[in-house]
N, C-alpha and C positions, 0 to 999 in steps of 0.2 A: 768235588764238583765246583766249588768256589775258585779253586786254583786253575782249573781247566777252562772255565767259561767266563769268568769275570774280566772286566776291562781293567788293564793295569793302571795304577794311580800315577799321577804326575809327581814331579819332585816336590810341588807344594802340598801334596797330600790329597788333592782332588783328582777325580777321574778325568781322563783325556776327553775333550770334547769331540763328538763324532762328526760335527758339522761346523763349517765356518760361517761367518755372518752372511756371506752371499748364498748360502744353501748348499755349497759343494762339500763332499766328504773331506775330512782331514784325517790323515794317518801318520803315525810316528815310526813306522817300520814297514818293511816289505812283508813280514809275516802278518802284521796287522792289516795291511792292505788287501791281502788275499782272503781274510776271514769272511767278510760279507759276501763274497762271491760264491761261497759254499754254505747254504743255510744250515743253521744249527738243528739238530733233530729235536722233535717235540718230546721224545722220552729217551732216557738214558738208562743203561743197565747198572744194577747194583747187585754185587755178589755177596750172598749170605752164606756162611758156613752151615753145613748140615750136621747136627749133633750126632755123634757116633760114627760118622763116615769121614775118614781122613782123606785129604786130597781132592775132595769134591765140594763144590759150592752150588748154591741155588741162585740162578739168575733171575732177578725181578726187575721189570721196567718200571720206573717211576717218572712222573712228570719233570720235564726240564725246566726247573724254576727260573733260571735266568732269562730264557727266551720268553716265558710267560710274563715275567716281570717287565722285560723290555717292550713287549707288545702292549701291555696295559698302560705303561708310562707313555709310550709313543702315541697311543690313541686318546687317552684320557688326560694326559699330563701327569706330572710327578706326584702331586698331592692326591688327586682323584684316583690315579692309577694304583697308588699304594692302598687306598681305601678299598677299591674294587677288589684287589688281590687278597686283602684281609677277608673280605666278605666271602669270597669264593672259598678260601681255605676253611673258614668257619662252617659254611654250608656243607662242604665235603665231610668234615669231621662229624657234623651233626647227623648227616645222612647215613654214615657208617654205623654209628651208635644206634640210631633209630631202627635200622634194618636188623641189627643184631638183637635189639630188644623185642622187635616184632617177630622175628622168625627164629630166634635162637631157642634152644631147648631149655627146660627149667633148670637143668644142671649147669647150663652155661650163662644164665642170666646174671647181671650184676646185682649185687645186694642192694644197691641204691640207684635210682635213676640218674642219668647224666644231668638232666635239667629238672630237678624235683620241683613240684608245686607244693602241695601240702606234705609235711613230713609224716613218716609212717607212724602209726598208732599201735603197732604190734608189741605186746609185752609177753606173749606166750610162745615157748619153743615148739618145735615141730612135734615132738613126742606128746606134748599136752594137747595140741590140736588134733592129733590122731586119737587120743582118748576121748575128746569131746565128740568127734565124729562117730566113734564106735558106740559111745554111751547112747547118743541120740538114735542111732540106727537100731540098736538091739533093744531099745525101749519102744519101738514101733513108731517113732516120731519122723520117719522118713519113708512114707509109703509111696515112693517114687522110683522109677527106673532110669532116672536121669543119671548121667555119669558123675562120679565123684571127681573132685579137682586133683589133677596130677601133682601139684606141688605139695599136697599132704603126704604123698609117697607111702600109701599103704602097701604093704608087701603081701597081704593075704585078704581076700574079700570078706568083709563083715557079714554076719548072719542077720538077715532082715525078716522079722516075723510079720511085718506089715505088707509084704509082697508075696504073691502066690509063687510056687516053684515054676521055674521056667528054664529052658535050655539056654546056656550062655556059651557063645563061642569064645573060648579062652585058650591062651597059650600056656602050656605047662610051665611051671615056674623054673624047671631046669633049663628051659630054652629061652627064657627071658633074660636080657642082659642085666647085669647088676645095676641096681638103681631104678629099674623100671617100675612104674606105679600101677597099682590095681585100681581100676575106675568103675567097678560094678560091685553089686552086693548079691549075696545068695539068698533068694527068697524061700521061706519055708512056712508061709502063712496060709490062711484059708483061701479057697478059690473065690473068684469074683464073678458075680452074676449081675450083668448090667440091666437096668430097669427101664421100662417104658411106662412112666408114671403119668397117666392122663385119666380124666374122668370118663366114665362109661355112660352111654345113653341109658335112660333119659336124664340123668343127673349131670348135666354139662353146663349148668349156669355158673358154676364156680369151680376153680381148679381144686384138685384134691390135696390134702396135706401130704408132705413127704413121708415116705415109709419110715417108721421108727428104726433107727440104726443104720440108715442109708448113709453113704459116703460119696462125697464129690471127688472124682478123679481130677485132681488139679493138673496132672500131666496133659490130659486131653484139653483142658481149658486153656493151658499155656499154648498148645499147639494151634488152637483155633482163635486165640484172642491176643496174642502177644504183639504189641506195637512194634517191637524190634524186627519182626518178621513181616511188617507192613499189613497187619490185619486191622480191619476197621471195627470201630466200636459198634456201629450199626449191625454188622454181621454177628459180632460176638453176642449182643443182646438177643438176636433171633435164636442163636444156639442155646443160650441160657434159658430162655422161656420155653422153647420147644422141648429141650431135654428135661426141664423141670415141670412140665405139664401145665404151664401157665397159659397156654393158648387153647385149653380144652374148650370144645364147642365152637371154636373159630379157627381150626387148623386148616391152613391153605396149602401146605406142602404135601406133595404126593410122593409115593415111593418109599423105599427103605431109607432110614436115616441112622443106621448103626454107627456110622463115624461121628455122629453128633451126640451120641449117648455118653454122658459123663457122670451118671449117678449109678452106683452099684451097691450091692449088699455082699458081705462076706459069708460064704457058704462053707460050712464044715469047721474043723478045728485047725489050730496052729500045729503043724507037724513037728515031730521031734527034730531038733536041730543036729545037724551033722557038721562038725567043724571041718573045714578043708584041710587037706594034708599039704603042709608046706615043706618042700625039699630044699636042701642047701643049694644056693646058686653057685655054680662053678664059673671060675674065671678061666676062659679059653686060652688066653695068652697075656703076656705081661702088659701089652698096650690096653686091653680091655680092663684089666684089673687096676691099672694106674688111672683110668678115667673116672673111677668112682671117687667122689669127694669124701675126705675124711671128716669134714665138718657136718654134723648132723642137721645143722640149721642153714646149710648152704642154700642160697636162693631166697631166703626169707629176709625181709628188711625190718630190722628191729627199731623201735622208737629211739630217736637220738637221746643220748645222755640218760638212758634208762637201762636197768638190769632186767634180765629175764625174770618172770614171776617164779615163785617157788613151784615145785611140781604140784599140779592140780589134784585135789582130793575129791573124788566123786563117789556117791553111794552106789550100791549095786543097781544095774539097769532095771527098769520097771518091767513088769510082765504085760505083754500085749495080749489082750483077749478080745475076740470078736464080740459084737454087741449081744448077739443071742446067747453067748456063754456067760454073761455077766450074772451074778446072783441077784441083782436088782436093775431096774431100768436106768439108774444113774451110776456112772462110773466115778468112784471117789478119786481116782487119779486124773480124771478129766471133767472137773466140775463145769457145768454150764452157767457161767457167770458173765453178765455184761457189766462193765464198769464205765462210769462216766464221771468227769470231774467238773465241778461247777464253783465259781467264785462269786460271792456277793448275793444280793437279793434274788429270789427265784422269779424268773420271767417267763414269757411265752416261749423261749427257746427250749429249755429242758421240758417244759410242759408238752410241747409238740413231740419231742423225742420220746417221752414216755407214752403218749397216746399212740404213736406209730408202733411202738413195741407191743402194746396191748392189741392193736389191730392186726398184727401180722404173725406174732409168735404163738406157739402152741402152749398157751398157759392153762388150758382146760377150764377157762372161766365160763364156758358154755354149759358146763355140768356142775352139779353139786356132789362132790366126792370127798369122803373122809380122808383119803390118801390118794390124791391125783397121780403121784409119782409111781404108783403101782401099774399104771397103764402106759404112760410114756414119761420120759424125763423132762420135767418142765424147766425151762431156763428162768433164771432170776435176774433182775435188774437192780444193781447196787449203785445208787447215786451218791457220790462223795461230795459233801458240801464243805467249802472253805468260805464262811460268810464274810470275813474281813479281808483287808489287804493282804496280799500274798506274803508280805514281809512283816506282818504284825506278830506280837507276842501272844502266846496262848492265854486263854482266859479259863480259869478253873471251872466256871459254869457254862462253858461254851456249848457243850452237848445239850444241856437243858434249855439254854436260850435258843439254840438252833431249832429245836422241835416247837417251842413256843412261836417262833417266827414263821415256821412252816404252817402251823395251824391258823395263823392270822393272814397268811398270804393266799389270795384267791386262786393263783395259779398252781400253788402246791398242795393246798388242803385237800382236794379231791382224792389224791393218791394216798392219803392217810386213812381212807375208808377200809373197814375190816375186810371187805371183799378182796382187796389187793394184798392182804397180808401173806407173806411167804412168796410173793411174786415181785413186789417193789419194796425196796429197803432203802432208807436214807442212812448214810454213814458220815460220821464226823471225821474230817481229814486233819491229821496232826503230823507234820513233817518229821518232828523229832521221833515220835512214836513209830512212824512208818520206817524211817531209815534205820532205826535201832532194830527193827524186825527183819532186816535183810542180813543174813549171817555173813555174806561175803564183805560187807562194808561197815558193819555195826561198830567195829573198833577203830575205824580209820576216817570216817567221813567228817568228824568234827575238825579235822585239820583244815578242811576246805570250808568251814562254815561261813567265813567272811566273804567267800567267793562262790557261794552255792548257786547263785543265779548265773548260770553259764549257758549261753546259747550260741553254738557255732564258734566258740572262742571269744565271743563278746561278753564280757563279765559285767554285771551290774552289782556294785558293791553296796551292801546293806550295813549301815552302822549298827553296832551292837548296843544293847541296853546296858547301863551300868548295873552292878550287882544288887544294889539296894532296890532300885526300881524293878528289876527282874524278880526279885524275891517277893515284892508286893504283888506283882502280877500273877505269878504262879511259882510254886515251889518246884514244879516239874519242868519248868521252861529252861531248855538248854540251848535253844537256838532262836535267833530272831526271825527265822524263816518258817517257824511252825505256824499253823493256822489258828485263827481265833474268831470270836464272835464279832459281828460287824462294828460294835462300838469300841472294840479294843484298840483300833487305830489311834484314838485320841489319848489312850492310856500308855501307849508304847513309848511316847516321848522320843521319836526318832530324831537323831541329830541333824538330819538334812531335811528339815521341814520344808525347805524351798523346792525340793525335788518332787514334783507332782507324781512321777512314776510310782513312788513308794506309797502313795495315798489312793491310787485308783482301786476301786472295788467294782470290777466288771467294766466292759467297754460301752460307753454311752454314745460314742460317734467315732468317725474316722480320725478326728483330732484328739480325742481323749480315750486312747486305746490302752487297755490294761495289759501291757507287754509282760509285766512281771508275773502275772498269773499264767500267761501263756508259756513262759519259761518253766514255771513250776509244774505245769501239766506235762511238759516233756519229760520230766523226771518221774512224775506220779504214775504215768501209764506203765513204765517198766517195773516200778516197785509193786504195783497192784497185781500185774500179771504174774510176776515172779513169786510173790508171796502167796497169792490165792488162786492163781490160774484163771483161765478164761480169756475174754476178749475185751479190749478197751476200744471205746469209740469217743471221738470228739463230740462235744455238745451241739455242734452244728451239723448233726447227722440225723437222717430220717430213715427208719426201716421201711423196706419195700417188699419183702418177702420173708418166708420162714427160713431160718438158718440151719435146719436140721442136718443137712448133708455136710455143711461146713463144720459142724461139731464133730461129725464122724471122722473127718480128716484130722488126724491127731498131730500133724506137724505144726510148726510155727509159721506165721506169715504177716506181712504188712502189704502194702500195694505201691505201685510205681509212681514216682513223682512226674506225672505227665510225660513229656517227651524224654526226660532224663532217666538214665539208668541208676536212679537213687530211690531210696525209700521215702514214702509218706506214711508216717505212723498214726495218721488220723483213724486208721483201723490197725489194731495190733492184736495178734493172737500168739500167746506163749504158754507153755506148760509150767505148772507149779514146780519150783525147785529144780529146774532142768539145768543140764550142763551148759547149754547155750546161755541161759540166764547168768550162771556163774561167770562165764567168760565175759559177758557184757558188763557186768558190774565191776569186775576187777579191772577190766580194760578202761572203762569210764573213769574209775578212780585214779588211774595213772594218767589220765588225760583231762584232769580238771572236772570230773563228774559231769561231763558234757553229753546230754542226751538229745541234742537237736538231730532231727532225722538225717540231715546231711552228714553229720559226724558219725552217727550210727552206721551210715553206709560205708564209711571209711573203715570202722572197726571190722566189719564183716569182710570187706574186700581185702584188707591188708592181711587178714588171717585166713582167707580162702574158705570162709564159713557162710557164704551167701546162700548156698543150697539149703542150709538149716533154717534160714529165715526167708522163706520164699517171697519173691517180689511179684505179686500177682498183677495182672493188667488192671488198670484203673477203671476199665469198663464195669467191673463188678461193684464198685463202690463210689466212683466219681466219674460218671459217664459223660459229663459236660466239660471236663477239664481241657481235653485236647482241642475242642472247638473254641473254648475261650482264649486259647493261645494260638489261634489261627491255623490249626491242624485239622485235616479231614472234613473241611468245610464243603468239599465237593459231594460228600455222602454223609451228612450228619445224622445222628440218631434222632428219635422223637422223644421229647421236644428238642428243638434246636436253640441252644443258648450261646450266642456269640460272646455274652458277657454273663458273669454270675448274677448280676443285678436283675436279669430277665426273670429269675425265679420270683422276685418280689414285685417287680414292675415290668410285666410282660408287654413287649412292644405292640403297638396297635395292629400291625400286620399279622401277628401270631396270636392275638388275644382272643380269638374265637375257640382256639383249641382247648384251653383248660376246662371250660364249662361243658363243651361238647364231648370230649374224650374222658375227662375225669381221671381218677386214680389209676384206672386200667391203662391209660394212655401216657403215663409218666415213666419213662426209662423202664418199660416193662422187661423183666428178666434180671435186672440188677438187684443185688441184695440190699443196697442202701444208697442214699444220695447225700453228698456232702456239699452244702451251700456256701462254704468258705466265709465264715464270719458274718458280717452284717447284723451284729447283735442289736443295733439300734433300729432296725427296720421291723415294724410290726408285720406279722403274717397276714393279718386281716385289719387294715386300717379303719374300715367303717364299722367293724364290730370287734374292737380291740379289748375283749374280755373273754373268759372262759365260758363258753355257751354249751353247758352240759345238762340243762333241763332242771326240773323242779327238785330233784334230789340234791343239787348243789346250788340252789338258787341264792343262798346267802353269800356265797362267794362271788357270784356274779353281780350282786347288788353292791358289794364292797368295791369291786373293780370299776363299776360304772360311777360310783361316787368319787373314786379317785380320779377318773378321767374328767369329771365335772370340776373338781377342785383344780386340776392342771389347766383347765380351760377357763378358770375364773367364773364358773357357774355356781351360784350359791344355792340353788334349789337342790334338794336331795333327790337322788335317782329313784324313780318309781319303777319297780319291776314286778310283774311284767308290764311293758309298755305296749301300746297299740302301734305296731310298726307297719310300714307299707313298703312293698317291694320297690317302688320308685325311689325310696330313700337309699337304697343300696347302690353300690358302684355298678355301672352298666356292664363293663367287661371285667370279669373276675380274673385275677392273677392266679398263677399256679400255686403260690404259697396259700392263698386264701382257699382255693379248692381243696388242697390237702387237709388244711386245718378243719374245714367244715365237714369234710368226709369222716375224719377220725371222731370228731365230736358227735356226729349223728349216730355212730356205733355206740358211744357211751350213753346217749339219750335213749337208745333202744329203737331207733327209726330204721336201722338197716343191719345186716350181719357184717361180720368182718370179711376180709378179702377171701376167705375160704368158706363162706356161707354159714358161719356159726354165729348164733345170737348170744349176746352177753346176758347171763342169767344172774340176776341179783339175789 
């Protein structure tokens, strides 16, 4: 093409000028003179030989680059023209590869993207990913009819004991092309009976407790609440409260609402599993046979400079049993444990989380029973305390000191009352002990001990203690990241004393934020759920309803990061010792032990395991988030929070709602509310102490005295004081209303949200 269409060079090596100084054409031959009179074609043919066919070629038209170059140079000039042409070529190549990536089949995808952003995190081969999917499905951890990912390439449908039998339109394997993936499971579980759980007249003042053993169909919730399908949080909350019976006595909707029912019970037994018959797939011709890739991991993008993990070793799948067939009300394979992680002195934040737990969950504290779990399975709340800085060395007496501090703390001491035994437990967090308790990483995590605080690839290096100092602190201390008692920070002798981040014990303001403890909690939540099972909740979480039907759904879940298709693990549900947990810990180990939610989103996406860690709509746990990011403000839920601070400092225009509507008007239908930090903002500024009545008056007196000392008031606090309503804030904020509602339940002045009175 360059020979046919290029301008011949002159004797001095430069191209012949096409125009003279006066603007007239200049030609050096008759042939050259005729050429401009016949415009060059925009495309020229290129003949490509056809493999296996002699004497025949395939004619393909391609752009005539010389004329394109000539036009761009003529219009833009030589330098700008070349730049424009380069940009056009780049855009063309990018478009071709982008279309191929978007519409190409999984067999034809490139192993790595053309313009990669974050590198792949995948360290497991396809065969291991198939094992993980099969283990979770056969253990009853995938009670969903959603399609399985095609890149996993399952050749036979797994047996699913958590789904009822149903007819599946499927193509016999002998008619499927080689390499075709199975995207469904074969259900052989109990039938589902969907419930209409609402109070019956005349007892309609309070909603009924969920039926024991009921299950939330999260497929229905995803269909009605998923932000990706343009569903509004306001509408989702209405479905949640109507289907959960939370609008009893005030139901305004008329007509059948079967499509809004999302709670069911399993009726009957799990049927005998019948394995599908897999026939050998036949290759109809040589072309079809050649299209199958010989590489078993084709289409998967492995982590750069990393080897595939050794074949994964998993125990036998668990046996899925419906609730009514369990020998007791509590399933040992599915313990009902709420975990929460707290660093530093106990404050009003975990105090309110515990009060909301007692106010909403079925703890059976309204009755005196020798064994309450014989009636229903009571959930337990395990609060994990890390009293000192996140990077402090462990103290041998840390556990004893922790309980002594809890007894002396007015916010914590009420929950040590014997009435709450077996319901609320305080646990001592020790990083070394916890990481050693995870079989997948116990022999390897010490390699990363210097870089253990890894958040989204940003590593906070913590200097290690010398051996003599470490031996004095604790003979069992193997890592400077293990937890300790609050005073151990001064004993740790950190080498970087000037770095305030290593000294923070809790967040006291927006400027003194304990980032290190937040990073540690990112790791702690996965450790706790994998070791013990249950649900992890961030400490800035308030319970809003009973979680019975969420316990019935035995899969793993977190929730959506607002508008982004990423996880927020402020709520995390995982099964104890699951295959998913094994994958996450081994993958995290090969990626710097990074458990930031954005990084975990990459782990599951790269491995096509997002279906095993369901990303629920944030309407269930974080109903204000989209509004705070300027989404769905045309139809916001109640209450309307354009900013998270509205929870603590409700704007004057909306300040009548909290006292008028109360707890029942606060995101009714959601399971919890996440107020996103603000650790330094008191819930009730005018009464910033635990107001729990005469039974806990000593703690209230201590809290008031501490407030007087902080305010430079030397007079001791006299409790009870004669108080006047005029001394209170005129417009109560939402945070204040919730705190006072929960406290009135403990004082015995009102029942909980389900009409049950606390019996001491």
